[in-house]
C-alpha positions, 0 to 999 in steps of 0.5 A, spaced: 864 619 409 864 626 413 857 625 410 857 619 414 859 621 420 854 627 420 849 624 420 850 618 424 852 623 430 846 628 429 841 622 428 844 618 434 844 625 439 837 628 435 835 621 438 837 620 445 833 628 446 827 625 444 828 618 447 829 622 453 823 626 453 819 621 451 821 617 458 820 624 463 813 624 460 812 630 457 815 638 457 813 639 464 812 645 468 811 652 467 815 659 465 821 659 461 823 651 464 818 649 460 819 654 453 827 651 454 823 644 454 820 646 447 827 648 445 830 642 447 825 639 443 825 642 437 832 641 437 832 633 438 827 633 432 831 638 427 837 634 429 834 628 427 832 630 421 838 633 419 842 627 422 837 622 417 838 627 410 846 627 411 846 619 413 842 618 406 847 622 403 853 619 405 850 612 403 850 615 396 858 617 396 859 610 399 856 607 392 860 610 386 857 605 381 851 608 381 850 614 375 849 621 377 844 626 374 848 630 368 846 635 367 843 638 361 847 642 356 843 646 352 844 645 345 844 651 339 845 657 345 852 661 344 855 664 350 857 672 348 864 673 350 864 679 355 867 686 354 869 691 358 866 698 360 873 699 358 873 696 351 874 702 345 874 697 340 867 701 338 
């Protein structure tokens, strides 16, 4: 549920930033003002992409009927017992 909420917030926030940039006609001005607008545009894109990822992860958590992939266990490989440095049984 946390992923779903984070995804919705990221989508909304990033979407608002991108829409505001498009409505204003893109970055304008020069110098630091222009650089700040470019950084805001990049941040909006990152929020939007992160929101999409977390939204998809949140939707996956809501559907428990879909089986998750299990890790394949390697057959025939025996784990050795770790020995401590202070083991005097040699």
